[in-house]
C-alpha positions as a Markdown table, in Angstrom:
| # | Residue | x | y | z |
|---|---|---|---|---|
| 1 | Unk | -108.4 | -84.9 | -13.6 |
| 2 | Unk | -107.0 | -87.3 | -15.6 |
| 3 | Unk | -103.8 | -86.8 | -17.6 |
| 4 | Unk | -103.7 | -84.1 | -20.8 |
| 5 | Unk | -101.9 | -85.5 | -23.7 |
| 6 | Unk | -99.6 | -84.4 | -25.6 |
| 7 | Unk | -101.9 | -82.4 | -27.7 |
| 8 | Unk | -104.5 | -81.3 | -25.2 |
| 9 | Unk | -101.5 | -80.0 | -23.1 |
| 10 | Unk | -99.6 | -78.3 | -26.2 |
| 11 | Unk | -103.3 | -77.4 | -27.0 |
| 12 | Unk | -103.0 | -75.6 | -23.4 |
| 13 | Unk | -100.2 | -73.9 | -23.1 |
| 14 | Unk | -101.1 | -71.9 | -26.3 |
| 15 | Unk | -104.6 | -70.5 | -24.4 |
| 16 | Unk | -104.7 | -67.2 | -22.9 |
| 17 | Unk | -102.7 | -68.1 | -19.2 |
| 18 | Unk | -106.6 | -67.1 | -17.4 |
| 19 | Unk | -108.2 | -70.3 | -19.2 |
| 20 | Unk | -105.4 | -72.4 | -19.1 |
| 21 | Unk | -107.3 | -74.8 | -16.0 |
| 22 | Unk | -110.3 | -74.3 | -17.0 |
| 23 | Unk | -109.3 | -75.5 | -20.1 |
| 24 | Unk | -107.3 | -78.3 | -19.1 |
| 25 | Unk | -110.4 | -79.5 | -17.3 |
| 26 | Unk | -112.6 | -79.4 | -20.0 |
| 27 | Unk | -110.0 | -81.3 | -22.3 |
| 28 | Unk | -108.8 | -84.1 | -19.6 |
| 29 | Unk | -113.0 | -85.0 | -18.9 |
| 30 | Unk | -113.4 | -85.0 | -23.0 |
| 31 | Unk | -116.4 | -82.7 | -22.9 |
| 32 | Unk | -119.1 | -82.5 | -25.2 |
| 33 | Unk | -118.5 | -79.7 | -28.2 |
| 34 | Unk | -121.1 | -78.4 | -30.4 |
| 35 | Unk | -119.3 | -76.6 | -33.6 |
| 36 | Unk | -121.0 | -73.6 | -34.9 |
| 37 | Unk | -120.6 | -69.5 | -37.1 |
| 38 | Unk | -119.1 | -67.2 | -35.0 |
| 39 | Unk | -119.9 | -63.4 | -35.4 |
| 40 | Unk | -118.8 | -62.5 | -32.0 |
| 41 | Unk | -115.0 | -61.1 | -33.1 |
| 42 | Unk | -113.5 | -59.4 | -36.0 |
| 43 | Unk | -112.3 | -61.5 | -39.2 |
| 44 | Unk | -108.9 | -62.0 | -37.9 |
| 45 | Unk | -111.0 | -65.3 | -36.5 |
| 46 | Unk | -111.6 | -68.4 | -37.7 |
| 47 | Unk | -115.6 | -68.7 | -38.4 |
| 48 | Unk | -116.6 | -71.9 | -37.0 |
| 49 | Unk | -116.3 | -71.8 | -33.2 |
| 50 | Unk | -115.9 | -74.8 | -31.2 |
| 51 | Unk | -117.7 | -74.7 | -28.0 |
| 52 | Unk | -118.5 | -76.3 | -24.8 |
| 53 | Unk | -122.0 | -78.0 | -25.3 |
| 54 | Unk | -123.1 | -77.2 | -21.9 |
| 55 | Unk | -121.4 | -73.9 | -22.0 |
| 56 | Unk | -121.1 | -72.5 | -24.9 |
| 57 | Unk | -119.7 | -69.1 | -23.9 |
| 58 | Unk | -116.5 | -71.2 | -23.6 |
| 59 | Unk | -114.8 | -71.8 | -26.5 |
| 60 | Unk | -112.1 | -74.6 | -26.8 |
| 61 | Unk | -110.8 | -72.5 | -30.3 |
| 62 | Unk | -111.9 | -71.5 | -34.2 |
| 63 | Unk | -111.1 | -72.9 | -37.3 |
| 64 | Unk | -112.1 | -71.6 | -41.2 |
| 65 | Unk | -114.3 | -75.1 | -41.6 |
| 66 | Unk | -116.6 | -76.8 | -39.9 |
| 67 | Unk | -114.2 | -80.1 | -41.2 |
| 68 | Unk | -111.5 | -78.8 | -40.2 |
| 69 | Unk | -113.3 | -77.8 | -36.1 |
| 70 | Unk | -114.5 | -81.4 | -35.8 |
| 71 | Unk | -111.0 | -82.5 | -36.9 |
| 72 | Unk | -109.7 | -80.6 | -34.0 |
| 73 | Unk | -111.6 | -81.4 | -31.8 |
| 74 | Unk | -111.7 | -84.8 | -32.2 |
| 75 | Unk | -108.3 | -84.7 | -32.0 |
| 76 | Unk | -108.5 | -83.6 | -28.4 |
| 77 | Unk | -110.3 | -86.0 | -27.3 |
| 78 | Unk | -114.0 | -84.5 | -27.2 |
| 79 | Unk | -117.3 | -85.4 | -29.2 |
| 80 | Unk | -118.6 | -83.3 | -31.1 |
| 81 | Unk | -123.0 | -83.0 | -30.2 |
| 82 | Unk | -125.3 | -82.2 | -32.8 |
């Protein structure tokens, strides 16, 4: 695993402790992600999930708009795929 960027390390620090190792692995690998509308969570969670493309049950984060989600994913070194 390569060293995390400051933005990636800050993101890992804010997720649930049980997800940190896996999150760090995905971020350090620059994994492919998809952006999609989520309806699994309540209204207190933003509508657009950034999910690992190969395992869409693992979310990197959620944002209010697809544009925000794409920008966040790219800032974390991830590749947004269709």
